[in-house]
C-alpha positions in Angstrom: -6.7 0.4 -20.3 -7.1 -0.5 -16.6 -4.0 -2.0 -15.1 -4.6 -0.7 -11.6 -5.2 -4.1 -10.0 -2.1 -5.8 -11.5 1.2 -6.5 -9.7 4.0 -6.3 -12.3 7.1 -8.3 -11.7 10.1 -6.2 -12.3 13.9 -6.3 -11.9 16.0 -3.4 -10.6 17.8 -1.9 -7.6 15.5 -2.6 -4.7 12.7 -3.3 -7.1 10.8 -6.5 -7.6 7.1 -5.5 -7.7 5.4 -2.6 -9.4 1.8 -1.4 -9.1 0.3 1.4 -11.2 -1.9 3.1 -8.5 -4.4 5.8 -8.9 -1.9 8.7 -8.7 1.5 7.1 -8.7 3.8 4.2 -9.5 4.4 2.1 -6.4 7.6 0.0 -6.3 8.7 -2.4 -3.6 11.8 -4.6 -3.1 9.9 -7.9 -2.6 7.9 -10.0 -5.0 4.1 -10.3 -4.7 1.6 -12.3 -6.7 -1.6 -10.3 -6.0 -2.7 -6.8 -5.3 -4.0 -7.6 -1.8 -0.7 -8.9 -0.5 1.1 -6.0 -2.1 -1.3 -3.4 -0.6 -1.0 -5.1 2.8 2.7 -4.6 2.9 2.5 -1.1 1.3 0.2 0.1 4.0 2.4 -1.1 6.9 4.0 1.7 8.8 7.0 -0.4 9.7 8.5 -3.0 7.3 11.9 -4.3 6.1 10.7 -4.0 2.5 12.0 -0.9 0.7 9.2 1.2 -0.9 9.3 3.9 -3.5 6.5 6.1 -4.9 6.7 8.2 -8.0 3.7 10.5 -8.4 2.4 10.8 -12.0 2.5 14.6 -11.8 6.2 14.5 -11.1 7.2 12.3 -14.1 8.9 14.1 -16.9 9.6 11.2 -19.3 10.0 7.5 -19.7 12.8 6.3 -21.9 14.2 3.0 -23.2 16.9 2.3 -25.7 16.1 0.0 -28.6 17.4 -3.5 -27.8 17.7 -2.8 -24.0 15.3 -4.2 -21.3 15.7 -1.3 -18.9 13.4 1.6 -18.9 14.3 4.9 -17.1 11.6 7.0 -15.4 12.8 10.5 -15.0 10.9 12.6 -12.4 11.1 15.6 -10.0 12.3 14.3 -6.7 12.4 16.1 -3.3 12.8 19.9 -3.6 12.2 19.6 -7.3 15.6 17.9 -7.9 15.7 15.7 -11.0 15.8 12.0 -10.2 15.4 8.8 -12.1 14.5 5.2 -11.5 15.6 2.3 -13.7 14.0 -1.1 -13.9 12.9 -3.8 -16.4 9.7 -5.9 -16.8 10.2 -9.6 -16.4 7.4 -10.2 -18.9 7.8 -8.3 -22.2 4.0 -8.0 -22.6 3.8 -6.1 -19.4 6.0 -3.4 -20.8 3.6 -3.1 -23.8 0.7 -2.6 -21.3 2.7 -0.1 -19.3 3.4 2.0 -22.4 -0.2 1.7 -23.6 -1.5 3.0 -20.2 0.7 6.1 -20.3 -0.1 6.8 -24.0 -3.9 6.1 -23.9 -4.8 7.0 -20.3 -2.2 9.8 -19.5 -1.8 11.3 -23.0 1.9 10.8 -23.2 3.5 11.3 -26.6 5.8 8.7 -28.0 8.9 9.5 -30.1 11.6 7.2 -31.5 14.8 9.2 -31.7 18.1 8.2 -33.3 20.5 9.6 -30.7 23.4 11.7 -31.8 26.9 10.2 -31.2 27.6 12.8 -28.4 24.3 12.2 -26.7 24.7 8.4 -26.9 28.1 8.5 -25.2 27.4 11.1 -22.5 26.5 8.6 -19.7 29.6 6.5 -20.5 31.8 9.5 -20.5 30.5 10.4 -17.0 31.2 6.9 -15.9 34.8 7.1 -17.3 35.4 10.4 -15.6 34.2 9.0 -12.2 36.3 5.9 -12.7 39.4 8.0 -13.3 38.7 10.3 -10.3 38.1 7.3 -7.9 41.2 5.5 -9.2 43.4 8.6 -8.6 41.9 9.1 -5.2 42.3 5.5 -4.2 45.8 5.4 -5.4 46.7 8.4 -3.3 45.1 6.9 -0.2 46.8 3.5 -0.7 50.1 5.2 -1.3 49.8 7.2 1.9 48.9 4.1 3.9 52.0 2.3 2.5 54.1 5.4 3.5 52.6 5.6 6.9 51.2 9.1 6.4 47.5 8.1 6.1 45.0 9.9 8.4 41.6 8.3 8.7 38.4 10.3 8.6 37.2 11.1 12.1 33.6 11.2 13.4 30.5 9.1 13.2 28.8 10.8 10.4 27.7 8.8 7.3 30.3 10.5 5.2 33.1 9.7 7.6 32.0 6.1 7.9 31.8 5.7 4.2 35.2 7.3 3.8 36.8 4.8 6.2 35.1 1.9 4.5 36.4 2.9 1.1 39.8 3.6 2.4 39.9 0.0 3.9 39.2 -1.3 0.5 41.9 0.8 -1.1 44.3 -0.4 1.6 43.4 -4.0 0.9 43.9 -3.6 -2.9 47.1 -1.6 -2.7 48.4 0.8 -5.4 48.9 -2.0 -7.9 45.5 -3.5 -7.3 43.8 -0.1 -7.6 45.5 0.6 -10.9 44.5 -2.8 -12.3 40.9 -2.5 -11.3 40.7 1.1 -12.4 42.3 0.2 -15.8 39.8 -2.7 -16.3 36.8 -0.5 -15.6 38.1 2.4 -17.6 38.7 0.1 -20.6 35.1 -1.1 -20.4 33.8 2.4 -20.5 36.2 3.3 -23.3 35.0 0.4 -25.3 31.4 1.3 -24.6 32.0 4.9 -25.7 33.7 3.8 -28.9 30.9 1.3 -29.8 28.1 3.7 -29.0 29.7 6.6 -30.9 30.0 4.4 -34.0 26.5 2.9 -33.6 24.2 5.4 -31.7 21.1 3.6 -30.5 17.4 4.5 -31.1 15.7 5.8 -28.0 12.0 5.3 -27.3 10.7 8.2 -25.3 7.3 8.9 -23.7 6.9 12.6 -22.8 4.6 14.0 -20.2 2.0 16.3 -21.8 2.0 18.6 -18.8 
């Protein structure tokens, strides 16, 4: 199945167009209607459009939960570090063609797995843990601001700038606001964990034969 000259419309973080090139998936943050306009932007050295390329030989698996639109492409990123890219196809028939290409042309094996309760809730557990950690950190920072003991991060590094930006949000919310927001997000994750534990989804998985 040849889909190399098609531009698929997708939705995701910094992702609106997808092309299945000769050796890789090419993703860009702007929408294109034809392969020529897509390639013209892709080949530009300087552009405001965000580009991402996932080589076929780095892909480990492609997964999708039954009933969900998003697919997750897991691959080896820089220095062999595991990475993933999540997006969905605007047209459901495009997803079928995408799957068929990897199965028929690349020899990927498809399995439909009923996830165990623990495996089903793992991502939400991580989200809950991060929410609790950020809430506690934010509460501490906001409390120190209120007490006049706050010390801002110094320097012009990205980490320092990000820290000052987050602290400005914590200061604006205050201790009460942080607790309210943290509780609301935590409750969402708790509900998701309970629901997924009781009803683990079926996961569609395409595995790289390499």
